[in-house]
N, C-alpha and C positions, 0 to 999 in steps of 0.2 A: 631183180627189179631194174627196169630201164631207168637211165639217168639222163637229165638235161642239165649240163653244167654251163653256167653262165659267169663270165668274169665281169665284175663291176669296174667301169673305168673311173679314173680319179676325178674327172669332171662331172658335169651335169648329165642327166639321162639323154642318151642319143643312140649311138650304135653300140652293140655288145658283141664281144667275141664269145663263141659257144663251142661246145663239144657234146656229143651224145655217145651213149654206151648202152648196150642191151643187156649186159651182165655185170657192169662195174669193173671189169678187168681189162677189156680191150675197147679201143675207140671205134665208133661206127662212122661218125662224120664230124666235121668241124667247120667253122667259118665265122663270119661276122654279118650281123643283120640288126635292123631296127626292132624295138620290142615287139611290134605287131607281127613282124616277119620271122621271128624265132620259131624253131620247131614246136609243134603242138605239144602241150603238156596234158595229155588225156589221163584216163584212169590207169593206174599202175605205173605212172611216170613220176619219179621224184625229182623235183627241181632243186638244184644246189647252186647257191650263189657264192662266189669266190671274192673275197676282199683283198686288194692288192697289198702287198707288204708295206709300201709307202704310205698307206692310209691308217696303219695301225701303229700304236706304241704299246710297250709292255711294261707293267709295273709289278714289282714283287711285293706282296703284303703278307702279314701274318694274321690270320683270321682269329677272332676270340673263340673261346670254347663255347660249344653249343651252337655256333653259327656256321652253316655250310650250304651247299646247293639246295634251293627250295625253302630256305628259311624266310619267314615273312618279312624280317627286317634286314634282309641281306643288302639291298640297295642302299639303305641309310648307313649301314655299317661301312660299305665301300666308299660312300661319299666322305665319311669322316676319315677313314684311313688314307684316302688319296687326296684330300683337300690341299695339303701342303706340297704335294708332289706334281700338281698339275698347274699349267699356266692359265688354262681356260676355266670357265665356270663349269663346275661338275654337272649342273642341270642341263648343259648343252652337249654332254658327252654320253656316249653309250658304253657300258661296261659288260664284260663277259668273263665269268670266272672259269678257271682251269677245270676240266673234267676230273672227277675223283677227288676234288679239294675236300678237306676235312677241317672241322674247328679245332683251333689250337695249333695248326700247322701252317707253314708258309705255302703260298700258291701264286701263280701268275694271274694277272688280270689284263685282258685285252681292252684297249681303249681306242675309240674312233669317234668321229663327228656324228652325232645322232641325226641331225638334219640331212646330212649327205646320204646316209644309209637309208633313212626313211624315204627320201626322194626316189631313189633307185628301186626300192621294194614296192613303193606305190606305183611307180611306172610299169613294173613288171606285172603287178597284180592287175592293173587296169588293162593290160594287154592279154590278160588270161593266163599268165604264167605266174601263179602264186608260188613263192619261194617256201620250201619246206625246211631247208637247212642253210646255215651261213657258215662257211669255213674260211680260215685265214690262208693266205697264200704261203706264208712262212711262219709257223709257230715256233716258239723257243724249244730248243732241244738240248739235252745233255750229250756229252760224248765229244768226239773229235770235231774239228771245224769243218763246215760244209759251205761250199760257195757255189752260187749260180750267177751266171752273166746272162742277162736278158736284154730284149729290145732290139733296136737297130743300131748300126755303127755310130750314127750321129747322136742317138740318145740312149746309149747303153746304160744299164743299171747293174749294180753289184748287190746281190742278196747274200747274207751270211747269217749263219746260226751255229750254235754249239758253245762249248765251254769257253769262257773268256771274252765272248762277244758282249759289249755293253748293251743292256736292256734285253739280253737273251736272243734277239733277232733284230736285224737292221737292213734297211734298204737305202743304198747310197748311190749317187751318180758315179759311173765308172770313170774314175779319174785318178791321177797320181796321189792326190790328197786322200781319196778314199782308200787307196791301197796302203797308205801310211798308217791308217787306223787299224789294220788287221792286227790281231793279237799275235804277239811273239810266241813261237812254239819251241819247246825244248828239243835237244838233240835226239832224245829217245822218243819223241812224239811222232806218230805217223803223219804222212803228208795229208793235207786237207783234201776232202773229196770235192772234185771240181766237175761242174756240169755247165753246159752252155747251149743256147739256142743256135741253130744253124747259121744265122746272119752274123752272129758275133763270136763264133768259135775261134776264128783266127785271132781276134783281139785277146780272148781269154788265153790262148796258147802263147801268144807273144808276151802277155803280162806275167804269167805264172810259170812259163817254161815247161809246161806239161800238156799233154793232149787231153782235152776235156772230153767227158761223155756227152754225146749229143742228146738233148731233150727239148722237144718242141713245146710251145706254149700250151697246146692241147693236152700233151702228155703230163705236163706239170699240173694242169688243171685237174686231170683225172687222178693224179697221185695225191693232190691235196684233199680231194673228196673222200679219200680213204682214212684220213685222220680221225681221231677221237674228238677233236675240237668242234663245238657248235656254238656260234656266236648269237644264235637266235634265243636270247634270254630277255628276261623282264618284259618290256613292252613289245618286243619282237619275238616272243615265244610263239612257236608255230604248231602247237597242238590243235586239235579239232575245236575245242572250246575257245582257244586263243584266236583262231582265225575268225570264228563267228563274232567273238567279242571285238575283234579288229574291224570287221566289216560293220558291225553295229556302231562302233565309235566313229568310223568315217562317215556313215550316214548321219549320225547325230551332229558332227561338225558341219556337214553341208547344210543340214537344217538350221543350225544356229547362225551361220555366217554367210551362206551363199545368197546372192541377191534373188535368185530364182525362187527361193523359199520365203522371201520377205512377206508376201501376202498371207501365206499359210501361218507364219510366225504371229502376225498381227491378229489373224483370225482366232488362232489358238489362245492367244493372250486375252482377247476380248471374250472368248467363250469361257475361259476360267474365271475372269473377273465377273461376268454375269452370273455364273453358277455360284461364285462365292457370295456375291450380294444376295442372290436369291435364297441361298441357304440360310444366311443370317436373318433376311426378312421373314422367312418362314419360322425360324426359331423365335424371333421376337413376337410374331403373332400367336405362336403356341404358348409363350410365356404370358402374354396378355390374356389368352383364353383361360389358362389355369389360374391366373390371378383373379379373373372375374369369377370363376367358380368358388375360389376361396372367399372372395368378398361376399358372394351370395350366401355362403354358409355362415359367415360372420353376421351378415344382416339377419339371417334367420334366428340367430342367437339373441341379438340385441332387440329384435321385434318381439320375441317371446318373453325375454326378460330385460326390460328397459333399465333396470338397476345395474346391469353389468356395463361398466364404462370402458374397461380395458380388456380387449380380446387378445389372449395369448394363444390358446388352443380351443377353438370353438366347439369341436365335438366333446372334449373333456369337460369344459365349462357347462356345456348344455346338460350332459349327464349329471354333473354335480348339482345344478340348480334344480332339475327334475327330482333328484333324490331328496333334496331339501324340502321340495313341495310334498313329496310322498310322506316324509316324516311329519310335516306340519299338519297334514290332512289325515294321517293314519292309514294311507293307502299302502298295501303290501307290494313288495317287489320280490324278485327271484332270490334275493340275498337275505330275506327276512326269515325269522324263525319258523313261522307257520308253513310257508311253501316248502321249505326244506324238509320239515317233518312229514308233511303230506307226500312229498316225493319218496321219502324213505318208506312210508306206510304202504305205498303202492307196489314197491319192489320187494319188501321183506315180509316174512310170515309173522302173524300175530303172536304166536307162541315164542317168537324169537326176539321179543323186545329187548332193547339195550339195557344194561345195568346202570348206566349213567349217561346223562346228556350235559354237554357243555356248549354254550353259544356265546360268542363274543366277536365283535368287529366283523360281522357278516360271515363268520366261519362256524360250522357245526361239527362237533366232535362227538362221536358215539363210542362208548366203551362197553365191552362185554358182548359184542355182536359176533356170532359165529361166522367163520369164513364163508360158508355157503350162503348166508344171508346178506352179505355185503353187496353193494352195488356193483353190477358188471361194469367193465371199463367203458363200454359204449354209453351207458347211462351217466357215468361219471363225467364223461366228456361232454354229453348233452347238457348236463346240469351246469357245468362250467361255462358252456357256450351260451346258456340262457341268461347268465348273469351279465349285467351291464359291464362293459369293458370301456375303459378310457384308453385311447390310442394316442401316444405322444408323437407328435410329428415334429421333426427337426428339419428345418430348411437351412442348408448350407450352401453358400455361394463359393464355389471353388475357383478362386481367382488365381491366375498364374503368379507364382512367387518369383520375385526378382532376386537372382543370385547376387547381384552386386549393382550398386548405383553409384554414380559419380559423374560429375561434369568435368569435362576437359578444361583445365585452367590454362592451357597453352594456347596462344594465338593460332589462327589458321596457317599463317606463314610458317611457323614451326612444324606444323604437321606436314606441310608440303615438302619442307626441307628433309624432315625425317623420312618421308615416303621416297624421295629421290635417292636417299642414301642406302635404302634397302636394295639387296641383291634380287635378281629376278626370282630366284627360288623362294626367297622370303616374301616378296610380293604376292607370289601365288598362294603361299600359305596364308597370308593375311586375307586375300580375297576369298579363299576357301573357308576360313574361320568366319568371316563376315557373312558369307552365304549360309553357313550352318546356323549362325545366330538369327539371321533374318527368317530362314525357314522355321526355326523353333518358335520365334515370336509370332509368326503367321499362324502356326499351329495352335499356340497357347491362346492367342487373342481372338483369332477369327474363325478357326475351324473346330477346335476341341469343345469350347462352350456350346456352339450351335449343335454339334453332333450329339453331345451329351443331353442337351435339352430335348432333342427330337427322339433320342433313344429311350428316355425316361418318360416321355409324354403319355404314352398309352397306359403305363402303370399308374402314373399320377391321376389321369382321368378316371381310371376305374376306382381308385382309392377315394377321390373326391366325390364320385357318384354314390359309392357306398356310404360315405359319411353324410351326404345330403339326405339319402333315404333314411338313415338311422335318425338324423336330427329332425326330419319331418315326423317320424313316429313319435319321438320325444315331444315335439311341439303339440301333437294331437293329444298326447297323455297330459301334458301340462295344461292345455286348455280345459280338459275334463276335470282335472284337479282343482283348477282355479274356480270352476263353476260350482263346486261343493260348498254348502253353507259353512260359515266359519263357526267354530266352537271356542268359547272362552276357557281359560284355564280352570276357573272355579266349576264351570259346568262339566268339564272333562273329569275333574276329580270326583264330583258327585256321581257321575255316570260310572266311573270306574269302581267306586266303593259299593254302588248298588249291584254291579255285576259280580263283585267279590262275594257279597252276601248271598246273592241269589244262586250262583253257580257253585261256589266253593264252601260256603258256610263256615263252620268252625275249623275246617282244615286249612284255612289261610288267614294270615294277619297282614295288614297293609299299613305302610307308613310313607310319608312324603318327605323328600329332601330336595328342595328347590322345585324344578319342573319334572323331577323323577319320582316315580312311585316304586317303592321296594315291597315286594310280596314274598312272605315266608310261608312255604307249603309244608304241611305235615300229613303225609299219607293221603294226598288228594288223589281221587280217582282219575284215571287217564281221560275218560270221556268227558267228565266234568271240566277238567282242565282245558280240553280242546275247545269246548263250548264257551268257557270263559274267555279264552284268547280271542275267539271270533267276536264275542260281545264287546270285549274291551276295545278292539280295533274299530268296530263299526260305530259303537255309541260314544266312546270316550276318545277316540282318535289316538289310542295308546299303541306305541310301537315297541316291542321287546328289543332291548339293546344288549342284554346279558342274561344268561341262564346258567344255573349250576344245579342240576337235578340228579337225584339218586333214586333208583327203584327200591321200594320198600315192600314189606309184606312177604307173602309166600311166592317163591319163584317157581313153584311147580307149574307144569303145563296145564292151561285152562283156568289158572287162578287169576283173579282181577289184578290189573296192573295199577299200583299206587306209586305216587311220586312225592319225594320230600326234597326240600332245597330252597333256593332263592330265585326270584325273578326281578329284574330291573327293567321298567318300562318308561319311555320318554312321553310326556304329555305336551299339548300345545303350550307355548310360553304365555306368561302373564301380560 
């Protein structure tokens, strides 16, 4: 792969020394140019930036177990480990971990100024030379001492690395004071490896008494690019996704702060505000519409039954009042004894009559019915659906819960003082937390209730429409029941006694307990019993509320069906 090697200067972005290589082994060209005039970095060209040794410091840390390269909390761990070793705020510095570092072991960490590095990388990216790797000019190395003398005679530098060098690697001005900081070597220690640029080779030979190996700045740049170190970590990570995220972040920052985008920012804010207000207005109108439909259903109940003063569940109360009307007028409903027996008679064979009948609380139990004569599942479901059902509606207002409430008891001055004492990183965390809380409140108070109302509106409309239709049917039935002539208790008793004598004769005995009539049957014919129930409801307004009947006589096929047991009927009150 072709390489474009760029040395980052210590100062602000201006001119850059560069070198190129077609194979990564030999130099092709080198020179110095402004960012826009650097060699093109087209497809297949890797751009490598070199950080000068003087811009880096090296720190040795021991990583906790389980924390290594790529760990989600690596940056925060490094902040904690290096907090006491650095003079500058950790938030203003860039860290890079040694390649191959493992949790539980010691490792080198490269430290440099984040703003300085970001300025150069942004300048190169703006010129179309996006950096793929960032390498140090002089990383820490184990083994014998290595020395490089670089620069011009007037501004020469001494670079050194190896065992015994404080900080692993250092860049010092080439002076007698710097030479005094060289680590002392034992007698059996090999002589340090010495290299120098052509302009300062004589100074190196004079200072160290040996002939240095000549290495140009371009050659040193190429040599540094072969190392395993890559300082492009954390926010400077240079993967494909990272580059895309970086571009997106730059565009977002421009949108937030650039004066050119101020009209767009105001327009977007206004658009969001208008949509937020419109969403809530629509939700309020929808709530008013649903409330009006509920009020209409409640009004339907109170118009039909003025005695109902408190409305809790209009459909349920409507069905209950109509049921009371049916009972008072003797009208049959789908949950009464006769309709249920009629439905069974339509589906079961005559010769398969049940051995016993029990009826109570609107439920019919048949005993001794063969499995083949039982109601099919579809008919059972139809019968259940035919019965009046009360639907309990619960309206819950999901209000956002408050995790904690409290008023600040400290004056504003104390808050300002506390804010001023916070470190920049702590201020950013406070701002981030405040933003999260503000967004959460916006969602809970302004967005979530409106969206929930609109999402549930169609279902509620359909439910209220079905309830209104059902209540209108009940209203019509109630009007018809109210139009029936009233029957007194005594008249009902006499009519019921006449029906017993006429239809059942000696097979039945009747007694009165309050407004209930108890009839004891002894081998009453089924046909006569059915006719008596019809006469009792039509003439006496009697409504069966409980029945316990047992089949009597011969159970052979074709034999007449006789019933013995008790029947309890309710009559109009006195």
